[in-house]
N, C-alpha and C positions, 0 to 999 in steps of 0.2 A: 840641659834637662829642665823641663818645665815643672812648676809647682801645681799639681792637680790639673784637671781639665780647664778650670777657670778659676782665677784668683783675682779678687777685686774687680770682677767684671771683664777681665781680659787675661790672656796668657801672660805669665810673668816668669822670666828665666831666673834661675838661682842667682846668677851673677848680677843681674839688674836689681833683684830684690835685695841682695846683700849690699849693694852700693847705696840703695835708697835707705836701708836701715842704718847703715854706717853714718850717713849724713845726719839723720835724725838723732842718733845716739851721740855723735860728736857735738851737735848743737846742745843737747841735753847736758853733756859733760861740761861744756864751756859755760853754759848758763849757771850751773851749780858749782863750778870750780872743782870738778872731780877729775882726778887723773884716771883715765880708763886704761889701766894696765891689765895684765893677765889675771891677777888676783881679783880685780874689780869685775871683770867679765864673768869669771866663775862664780863669785859670790852673788852677783846680780842674778845669774841663772838660778842659783840656789834659792834666793829670795822669791823669785817668780814661781819656782816649783812649790815652795811653801804656800804661796797664795793660791796656786791651783789645788793644793791639798785642802786648804781651808774651804775653797769653793766646792770641792768634791764632797767634803763632809756636810756642807749645807745642802747640796743638791740631793744627797742620799739620806737626809733627815737625821744626821748624827751630830749636828752643830746648831747653835742658835741661829735663827733667821735674821736677827737684828732688824726686825720690822720690814723686811723685804718680802715682796710677793713671790710666789713660786716662779713666775715669769722672770722677775728681776734676778732671782737666784740662778735660774737656768742661763740667762743671758750673761751674768757675771762669770759663771763656770766656763762658758764657751769662749769668752774674751780672754780668760787666763791661758787657754791653749795658745792663743796668738802671742801672748807675752812670752811664754816658755819657748815657743818655736823661734820667735824673733831673737831672743837672747841667746839661744843655742846657735843660731846662724851667726850672730855677732861674735860669739866666742870662737866659732870655727874660723871665721874670717880673720880674727886677731892672730890665730895660730896657723894661718895659711892652709887650712884643711879644705880639700876639694870634696865637699859633701856629696854631690851626685856620684863622683867616682867611688867614694868610700861606701856609699849605699850599694852601688853595683858590686863592689868587691865583697862586702859583708853579707848582703841580703839577696840581691837579685841574681847573683852567680849560682844560687842554689835552685833556681826555678827549673 
């Protein structure tokens, strides 16, 4: 299953994307000396959801702008979606969840 019609300028398969994210995350963990276990993946996802929430509050005018322009606020909001999606895919990979299959079972089977 592909991620959107175009991702990063070309079609990206979930498996390929997951592998690329895993390499980046493993390097991050090694660099910082972090054990990336199930707890870490879930808590990191929660951290990113918190950052998305903060960006949402800024983009909707319900939090301080911290000196950022509206364009910078919107850009930060959009980037947080990538963080959440990537961390979710890493969590799924850690627990051997076949995301495209589960999307099909949970959502697309109702079309």
